[in-house]
N, C-alpha and C positions, 0 to 999 in steps of 0.2 A: 453197767460198764459201757463206756462209749465204744462205738464201732470205729475201728481204725481203717485208714485207707491201705490199699495194697502197697503203696510206696512206704508208708510208715512201718508196716509189718516187715517189709524187706530190710529197711534200715535197722530195725530192732534185731532181726536175725543176724545181720552183719555185725552189730555190736556184740551180740552173744558169741559169735564166732571169734571175734577179737579177744573177748574175755577168756574163752577156752584156750586160745593160742597162748595167752599169757599164763593162765593158772595151771592148766594141765600139761602143756608142752614146753612152757618157759621159752617160747619162740617170739621174742619181741620184734625181731626184724620183720617176720611175716605179718605180725600184728600191725606194724606200721604200714605195710603195703596194703593190707585190707582196709585200714582207716583211710588211706589215700583213695582206694577204689570206692569206698563209701562216700567220700566227698564228691567224687566225679559223678557217681550215681545220683546223689541228692541234687547236685547242680543241674544235671540233665532232666530231672523231674521237677525242677523249680521248687524244691523243698528246702526251706531255710533251716540250716543246722545251727545250734548254739556255737558259733565259731570261736568264741573266747574259750570255751571248754575244750573244744577240739584242739585248739592251739596249745592249751595247757597240757593236754594229753601228750602231744608231741614233745613238749618241753621236759616232761618228767618221765617219759617212757623208759629210758635206759637206767635212770638212777633211783626210781621209786620202788617201794615194796609192792608186792602183788596185791595186797589189800587196798593200798592207795589207788592203784590203777583200776581195780575192780569197782571201787566206790565211784571213781570218776566216770567210768563207763556207765554205771547205773544211773548216775546223775544226768548224763547225756540222754540216756533212754527215757528218763522221766520228762525231760524237756522235749524230746521228740514226740512223746505222747501228748503233751500239753499243746505243742504247736499244731499237731494234726487235729486235735479236738477243736481248737479255736478256728482253724482253717475250715473245718466242716460246718461249724456254727455260722460263720460269716458268709458261707456260700448260699 
């Protein structure tokens, strides 16, 4: 298993928090706020997020089923892991 950077671990934690806000609390407004904070955090750490998927998350946040949103968040998490692993290899 590849070792992830602290930045990637923090981003994955925030993605998990977003998922719990949606699934357990059904609080999509706060989930959107956490995603915005995640974007700011990633930008401040020069970590490139899959912006097309993040934009898609915003676009479907209010209208989609919980499963769809969870799947999208998991897909973003996979991309974060891949990006971090490639970043570590190239360093």
